[in-house]
N, C-alpha and C positions, 0 to 999 in steps of 0.2 A: 532525685524526689525536688516537689517544689511541694513549699507552703504557702498561703497565700490568705491575707486579710487588709479589707479596705475599711477607713476610717475617715470619716466625716468632719470638717470643721467650717466657721462662718470667718470668713477674714475678708480685709480691703485691701486694696495697693492700685501703685500707679505705675504703668509703662514710658519708664519717663526718654522722652525722643519721638512716643508714637505720633503720630501724625494723626488719627483721629479719636474717638472717643474715647479707647481708654489710657490716653495720655491724662486724663484727667482721673481724679480719685473716683474711684468706684467699689462696689463687690462683691462674691462669688458664696455662691453654697459649696465648697470643693470639697468631690471626694478623693482622696487618696490614695491607691491597692498598692500596697508592698506583695511582691511576691521574694520567697527568702530560700534560699537552697543549700542542701550540708548534709552529710552522711548519717540519713537515720539509725537513732539509736539502739540496739538492742532488751536496753533497760532504760528507766527511765521514770525516777522517783521513785523507783524500788520496786514497780513491775516491771513483769514482760512486757517489750510493743511488741506485735507484727501484722503486720512487714516492719514498725518505727514509727518513728516521731521524725522529723526532722527537725523543728524548733516549736517547740507548745507557744499553741495561740493565744494560750493568758503571758508567756512572754513578750510575745508580738505586742500585743493591749501596752503591755506595761513597763517597753522600751521608746516601740517608734510612736504610737498612739501618740503615748505621755509624751512623747517629745511635741510632737503635736499640738496636744493642748496647751504644755507652759510655754509653746515658743508663738504661735503662728493661732492659733486658735481663739477669736474676738479683738485680734488687734488691727492695725493697720500697717502694712509690708513695705517698707521703703528700699529705695539704694542707697547704701551708702554714700555716694556721690551725686544723687539725687540735688537741684537744686534749690529743695524744701528745706535741708538740713541749715545747711548757710544763717536764714533769713527766716527762720519756724521752727528750727530743730526741738527746741528746748519746748514750746509747746507743745507740738505730735510727739516729742516724748516720753512730755506728761499725761499725755493725753490716750498710752496707747499704743502710741507706733515701735517697731521694731525697725531696723536695721540690722541693712544683711549687703554680703559680699556680692552682691552683682542687682544686677534689673531683674525686677521681680518677676519676669514671666513664668508660663507654665513651662516652656520648658526646660528655663532653666532652674525655680524650685526644685524638677525634679529631679535631675540632672545632680545639685545639692543636695538632695535626703540620698541617692544611692552617693556619693561622692565623700560627703563628710558625714552627712548624721546614722546611716547606719553603719556603718566600719567604729564606732564611735560608742554607740548603743545596745545593740546586736554581742553578742555569748560567740568569742573567739572560732568556735566549730559552726558558724552559721554567716556566711554569704550574704548581702541584699541583691537580688536578682537584674527585679527589673526594678521602678516606680513609676507609679500610672497617675498623675496628675489628668481631672475632670475641672476643666472650670463652670460647667455645665454639659448635661447629659449629653448637650450632642457634640464640645467640644474636647481634646485629651492632648497630652502629651508626652512622652514614654521614652524613659531614660532606661538601659537596657549597660550593664555590663557589658555585654557580647557583642562586640560591634563591628557594622556593618556600611560600608560604602554608601552616603547615602545618592552617587549614580550607579555605579554598579550591582549592588548590591551582594558584593563578591565579599567576603572573609576576611581579604588583607587592608587588613585596619590599617586608616588614614593617620598621617603624620597633623602636629596642628602646633599653631608655634600662637598664642595665645595674645591678647591687645589684653585680658585679664582674664582670672578663676574661669571665667566660663563663657567668654567668643571669644572664640577658634577667626583667628586672623586670615588663617586658608587652609585648604584641605588638599592632600594632596592621597592619590590608595595608590598600596604598590599593587594591583592586579592591575588597574585601568591606565591610573596614572593620573587622575582625572578629564579623564577622556570618557572615560563611557562604555570605554572601549576594553575587553580584556585582551590586554598580552598573548599573542600564544607562545608556551615554550619556547624556545630553540633547541633542537638537538642538539650537538660536542661539534659535530660539524661549521651548525650556522655560526655556533658562541667563536 
C-alpha cells in the first residue's frame, strides 16, 4: 500500500553554474509530493482499521511537512559550495539562507528528501518510496526508491561513482551496460 500527501512551500534558490536565468537568485512556489509505503496496521491508535493504514496522514504532516516548514519554507536555499558563501555568506545566513550539501536543483532536492530526510523523520516501519518536487505546475522532478536504468528503463540498477553525494559521475546498467540495448542471456553452452 502507498499513502501520499503533498505540501506547499515558497522558497528561493539559485542553481550554481547554470548558464541561463536559473543561475540567478529566484523563487518558486513548490509543491512537494511524498509517497510512503509500509505494512498496513491491523489496529491503529486503539481502533481497528480495515483494510489498514500504512501511515496516518497527520504523521506525514508532523514529520515530512514539518521538516519542510522548518528547514526550507520561506528560505533561500544555496549549495554550501556556492561562491556566494565565501563572499557574503554571513549576510545571507542572517537573511534566511540555508546551506545544503548539493546544488539545489529540483532533482537534487527530491533525492535529498528521499534518502536523507525521510529515513530520519519517519517511523521505522514506513519507507518513503517516492518524492516529486514541482517547481511549477508544468515542471517537476521525481526521486524514487525503485531504481530503473535511465537508458533502457530496465530494473537492473545502475552503478554510480559520485562526484559528491548527489551528482553521479557515470552510469552503468547491469542489463544494458549503458548502451540502451538489453544484453541477451547466454545459455550454458554459450558461456
